[in-house]
Residue, then its C-alpha position, 0 to 999 in steps of 0.5 A: m509009433k504014433l501017439v493018439h490022444c483021447r478026446c478027454s478034457k485032460c488030453y484034448s482041450v482048446p484054450a478058451r479066448k479071453r474076453v476083454r471087458k471095456r472099461t465104462p467112462a467114469l461118471t463125473l460131475l461134468s458129465l451130468p446134464e447142465e439142468i441137473l448140474l444147476c440143481v446140484l449147484q443150487c443146493l450148495s452153500a457159499e463156501d462149497l460153491l466157490s470150491v466147486r467153481a475153482v475145480h474146472s473152467q466149465l464149472r466156473d463158467i456155469v457158476d458165473n453165467h447162471s444167476s439162479v445158482w447165486a440166487r439160491v446159494s445158502f449162507r447158513d450160519t455165516w455172516p458178512w465180514p470183510e473177507t466175504l462181503w463180495l460174496f454176499e453182495r454179489a449173491a444179493e445182486k443176483g437175487n439172493f434174499e437171504a444175502a440181501v437181508k443179512l447185508g441190510i441188518a449187518y450195515l444197519y447195526n454195523e455188525g460185520p463190515l468194517l467202516s471208518d468213524e467218519g461218516r459211518a451213519d451216512v455210509c451205513g444208511r446208504k448201504a442198508s437201504h439199498f439191500f433192505s429195498l432189494a430184500e423187499s423186492l425178493r421176499s416171498p409172495l406170501a409174506d407182507p412187507f416187513i423191512w419197517v420192523f427194523i427202521r421203526p422208532p425209536w430214533s436217536p434224538t442226538g446226532s445222525c441215526c442210521k435208521a433215519v438215513v435208511f428211511d430218507r433213502l427209501k423215501a427218495e427211491c419211492d419219489s424217484n421216477v426210476v423204472g426199476a423201482a416201479n414194481k417195488r414202490g407199493p411195498l416200500l411206500h407201505c413200509l414207510a407209512r408203517v413207520l410214520q404211523l408209530f410217531e405221535e405228531d399229527e403231521r406225520r400220521a397224515d403223511a402215513i395215510s397219504m403214503l398208504e393211499q399211494s401204495s394202495q394205488a401201486g397194488c399193495l393189497q395190504s396198504s388197502y387193508l390198512l386204509w379200510e381199517h382207518n376208515r372203518k370207525a367213521a363209516m360205521a356211523d352211516p349205514g350206507r357207508y358201512l355197507q359199502c365198507v364191508r363190500t370193499l372188505r369182501d373184495y380184499a378178502g377175495k383177493g386173498c388178504w388173510e386179514a381181510q378174511l378174518s375181519l369179514a368173518k368177525v363182521c358176519s359172525s356178529g351180524n349180517p350187514l351184507g344181507l346175505e342168506s343165513k347159509a351163505c353167511s355161515d359158509l363164508v365163515a366156515q371157509l375161513f376155518s377150512s382154509s387153515n392148512p395143516a401143511s403150514r403148521p410145523s409138525s412135532q416130528a419135524i421138530l424132533r428131527q432137528g434134535i429138539k426134545d419135547t422137554m427142551r421146547y417146553i422149557l423154552v416156551d415157559w421162559l418166553v411166557e415169563v418174559t411176556t408177563m414181566k414185559d406186559f406183552s400181549s398174548l398175540t405177541l407170544h403166540v406169534t413168537v412161539g409160531c416163528v420158533d416152531r417154523y424155524l426149528a422145522l427148517r433148521s437144526v439149533p444147538k441146545a446152547r443157542l436155543q434160548l438165543l433163537g427164542i429171544a430173537c423171535m420175540v425181538v422181531c415179533t414185538r417190533y412187528i405187533s406190539k406197541e412196546i418193543l423189546t430192545i436188543r440190549e435188553a433182550v441180551w440182558l434177559t438172557d443174563n448176558t449169556y449171548r452178546y449183542e452181535d449174537l442176537v443181531r445175526m440170529m435175528g438175520e438168520v430167523v428172517s431169512v429162513l422164514e423168508g420174511k414171513i413173520r406173522s402167521p395165523t394163530l390160535l387166537d385169530y380163530g378164537e376171536v371169530l369164535l367169541s364174536l360168534l357166540p360170546l362167553e362169560r368173562r370168566t369163561t373167556h379168561l379159561f379159554s385164553y388160559i387153555c390157548e397159552l397152555s397149548l403152546l408148551y407142548s410140541a404135540l399141539a403144534t401139529p393140528p391146524p390153528a382153526k381146529l385147535a381153537c374149536a377143540a379149546l372152545l369145546l373143552t372150555r365150554a365142557l369145564h364150565h358146564y355150558a349147555p349144549l356143549w356144541p350148538s348147531q350154530l358153531v357147527d354151521y359156522t365152523g364146519f366142525s362137529k362135536q365128533d370131529l373135536v372130541s379127541l383133540s379136546v381130550l388131548l388138550y385136557v390131558k396135556c394142559f391139566s396134567q399135574d406132572v409138569p416138567k422141572d428144571y435141575r433145581h426141582v422147580s416146576l415150570t408153571g409160567v403160564k399158570q402164574r401168568f393167569e393167577d393175576e387178578a386181571y384174569q380173575h385167578i382162573s388158573k387157581e380154579k379147580v378143574m373137573d376130573f377126567k371121569e366127569l369130563c368123559q361123562i360131559l363129552e359122552i365118550p368112553e373113559e379111556e385116557p390117551q397115552m402120554e409120554p412122560p413130560s419131564p426127564t427129571g432124572q436126566p439133568a443133561d437134557i436141561h442143564a443149558f436152559l433157563a430160570s424165571p425172570s420173575s420172582t421166585s416166590k411164585r415158584r413151587r419148590d419141593d420140600a427137599m430144597q434148602a430154605h435159603r436158596a428160595g430167594f435166588v433167581a438164577t441159581p448156579t448149576a455148580e454146587l457151591s461151597n459153604q464159603e461161597e453160600t455165605l458170600l452169596g447170602d450177603i449180596l444185598d443188591w445189584s447195580l448197573d453202571t451208567s457210564c455208557s449210555g444205552y441209547e448212544g451205545d447199545q454194547e457195553e464194555e465187557s469185564e475182564g472176566e467176561k472177556e475171557g469167557n467170550c474170547k472165542c469169536w462167533e465166526k471161526g478164525l476171528d479171534k478179535r473183534l473191534e468195538h462197534c458204535r451202537a449209535l448208528s442202530s439207535d435201538e436202545d435208550s439211555f439210563c434216567e438221571a435218577e438212576r445215575e444219582v443213586s449209583k453215585d451215592r453207592d460205594p460198593l465193592s466190585f469183583s468178578s465171579g463165575y456167575s453172571s447173575v443172581q438178582s438184578v434190576s432190569p434195564s427197563s422194568t421194575a426193580s422187582s424183575s430179574p433176568p431169565s438166565l441161561l445156566m451153565p456149569c461154572t465155578f467161582k473165579t479168584f477174587t482180585t479185589s479185597l473187601g473194602a477197596t473198589s476196583a480201579n479197573a472196573q469195567p462198565g456193564f453188569r457188576l456184582l455188588v457187595p455193599m458194606q454193612r448198612p446202618r440201622g434205619t436205612s433201607s435199600k433203595q431200588v431204582k425203577r427205570k422208565n422204558s423210554a425205549a418204547h415209542s409212542g403211537g397208536e396200536v398197529e394192526v398186524e397183517e398176514e396172508v394165508k399160506g397157500d394158493k391165494n386164488t384158491a383161498g379167495a375163491g369162495f369170497l369172490s363167489l359171494 
């Protein structure tokens, strides 16, 4: 019987043919085009680059044969050590700016490379001069020559000095006829001239003028402007020479020199020596204000993205203000320092524990760039209450300069304020109010975003409103700045709300952070911060705007001490601090109150502390870094670099940044017979190594506990280490007074004030086009 099947799917089906899928080749790093592969390799750190290089021979050939990879490799948070020295040197020779800067600083301060004592200054000086010269040739075209900041006086008066060796080597390089040095001869001569200008000897200053002339002939625009500043006073006596001098200034401004543009704006604001039409003169000044690029200002969002909260930044800037007041630095130094901090935070993230280190490192660099009186490295470490070590500060200076690409000076609020005040002068008290508002604006990250030119105009508008000037914003200011009253009202209101708010942040001790207010309570500023400010309703009536106060975030997370536990106390007298009534009266005298609560025994012990003293067994000039006590060694046993647990003692005579203690202080310290012991608190109230006895260090306050006393009262420790020691003297006889020794700051060099230079960030040709057309 024949079986017939139906054609249904169950009875009759044809097996489907299986499709074989072809495997796509795996996409690896080697399969990328070489151009894309180079972009990937350029974004790696030095450690990752070495790891990738060891993976494949093709990757090794690409890394070795392309200088752009080494020129852009990152050395973030790494420092030259004997094991990595070859890597830094190779990258520097290939054109890596960061490696060249860090090598120059490491050799100058003998931090990193380990060299024998024999001929160390000469060897380090030769190495440092080579890499400083290399860094100068690799700096950003928007930055001015900067390496003179590290080799400026004071130099060591005895023995060999590494700074002097670097100076002599750079001078020999400029005097040589090497073809490779032709393109950097102008900037190097400029740096050498800036160093010589800081000496008092007339012969050296004459050499500085000669070097500036040679540098100007080699094409260095900054040297040309310094020569103009030098010849300006002599030219003002002759109207013909002065006219030619202003024309020369206009040429420099047209070439993109920002300092020349600022000086030309001041000249045109106070008069019209060029004989231009009034419209052309006002347009020339207005171009300076319009060239203030918002992109050059770090945004508050960029800083917040790095994990830095508004209150954290407020506390840091408040502390920097107090350091500025204690050391009597200029307001310009403070503004440039805060600008460097903001620009760094916009590019790099910084842990909270190292935020104070960043601030003091920026101040050390900026005082050397701007101020006649410098902040020495050793004193800066003391100002942080020895929270950081000497080498930590040196390395942070290298990080700051390398991240900012050598651009230390940037346009500030005060620069535009000088032009405004020369255009329309104010009364003396009103001028102090304007300066007060400008410094208050530094405290808030929201006010770091607007262009400095517009912020200066808004501060002037608010100042005139608070002192009832009429008209509030004259047409002359509109013509010369390009900003109308309507353009500035909203920013002026924001300035008022931020700067004159009563709810200022407080630290963990409920101490109001009012460093700027205390600074302007001085008689030199006519006690302007004590002046009663008009209320918001009256201000709105004067500005002719509706009474709508802008929303403002809480300035201080008082209930969250974790945000501010790692920050600092005032370096000035605590009698100026406003404390809550709940605070205990006997704690008001402490400058750096510990974060940990003290027992009654510890409170009584600390209450008996009468004085602090400095051990003068180690000269600060011949050796910057003092020996650490046993307690400090236990706390600082962790090395800055991973894997390194021990550090050799470094000779600070090479850097010659510091000065020795005066003989008077040595004699007083000999007369005392105090008791020395170790405690968990590194500072309570001390005498600054280069300030008056009433000053005390701003300290980084960290939670800690008292250590067990190893010495008994009445016996001096035989193994006392040099450095800062807590001294508990015996009962003083009646009729005797506690002497405090004032120490002269001999670290600061002598010499005239040095003008500061900076170019406008952005396209030079665009920025100077208007000056060329006039």
